[in-house]
N, C-alpha and C positions, 0 to 999 in steps of 0.2 A: 091441212089437206094432205101434205106429204106423209105425215104419220099414219093417216088412214090408209093410204095406198100401200105403204110399207107393211102395215099390219095385215092387210088383205092378202098381200103376197106371201107373207109368212104363214098365214092360215091355209092358203092354197097348197103351199109346199108340204105343210103338215098333213093335210088331208090326202095328198098324193102318196105320201110315205106310209100312211096307215090306212089300209083298205079294210073296212070292217074290223078295226082294232088290231090288225095284223101288220107287221113290218117285214119286208122281204129280207132274207138273210143275204148279205152282200157277197159278191163274187170276190174271193180272196186268193192270193197267191201263196199257198202253203205247200209243204212237202211232207211226204212220209219220212220215217226215220232213215230209210235207205235212199233218200234223196229224190224220189219220184214225185211228180206233181200230183196233188190230190184235188179231186173235183167234188165239192160239196153237193152240187146239184144232182150228180149221179147217185151219191149216197142217199140223199133225201128221197129220190125217186124209187129206190128199191125197198124202202121201209114205209110202213104206215105212218110212223113217227120216228124222229131221230133226236136223241138227247145229245147236245154238244156241250161238253164241260171243259172250261178253261182252267188250267192249273199250272203249277211250276214245282220243281224239285224242292225248292226252299220254302214252300208253303205247306205248313203242317195241316191246316184245316182242309186244304185241297186233297192231300193224300188220305186223310180220314174219310172224306166224302167218297172218293173213288174206291176205298176199301169197303165202305158200307154198301155202295151200289153193287159191288162185285157179287154180293150175296143174293141180291134181288134180280140181277141182270138175266140169268137163264130163263126165268119166267117171262121177263119182258120180251126176250127174243121170240118165245113161243107166240106172243101176241103181235109180232111183226114190228117190234120196236128196236131200232138200232142205237148204237152209242159210239160217239167219237170223242176222245179225250185229246184236247189241243194244249200242248205245252207252250208256254210263252217264255221259256228259259232262253236267255241270250246265247250268243255263240260260245262264250267261255263256259257257261253252265251246261250246255247241251250234252257234253260228254258224260254227265251224271245220269242222263235219262235212261239209257239202255240198261245199265246195271240196276237201277231202281226197278225197271220193268221186269227184269229177270227175277228179282227178289219178290216183287208184289204179285206177279203172274196175273195182272189184270187182263180180262178177256176182250178188251175193247180195242178198236182201231186207235192207235196213237199217232198223232201227226204233230208237226212243229210249225209254230209261227214265230220263228226266230227274230223277225223284223217287227214284231208287234203290230202288224197290219190290222189285226182284229180289233185291238184296242182303239185304233183310230176310226175304223169303219163301223164298229158296233157301239162305240161310245161308252164302254164300261170302264170303271176305275179300279175295282178291287176283284180279287179272285179268292176262292173259286167263284166263277160266274157260269151259270148253267142256263142253257136255252133249250126249249122244245120246239122243233121245227117240223112242219107237216110235209107231205109229199110234194106240194107245190113250192116249197122253199120259203114258206112264211113262218116267221117266229110267232108262235101262239102262246108262249109262256116264257118268262125269265125269272131267275132267282139269283141273288147275290149272297155270298157267305155260306157258312155251314155250321150248323149245330146238330148234335146227335139227334136223330129222328127226322131230320129234313128229308132223308131218302124215302121215308114212308109217305110224307106229304107229296113228294114228287111222284111217287107211285100212284097215289090217289088221283092226282092231276092227270097223269097219263091214262089211267083207266077211264076217267070222265071224258077225255078227248076221244077215246075209242068208241064210246057208246053213242 
């Protein structure tokens, strides 16, 4: 009987977490690279959709993904799609981020999750990790890893969510 109650509780928690297949993007304590607090909910509210990509300076596939998206992003912006690139570089590695951004000239908002709060709250293990979030702050799509061409699959998904 105890197992049945426990399973029922787990099922209820799962159903509360995922409404209509969506999971709420958690409230996270992250900072812009100049040290200011960044509010994801405000970012989500101003875009039809927001792509949130987790990366690090030491992650080659992450940089390749962000380079590939850079080419597509201007058209996404025209459709009301925003982008936030969240570095999970630790405090020692964080000094490499600004020089890399100057070199890459990525047009995205870049913020830092130096304490890896996202990893704990969103429950992902590998990067790059990409989420698509709607205006209400619900995660409607996620993708882990990067292979050349994944950016076009992401673009197809984004267009399907806009229709």
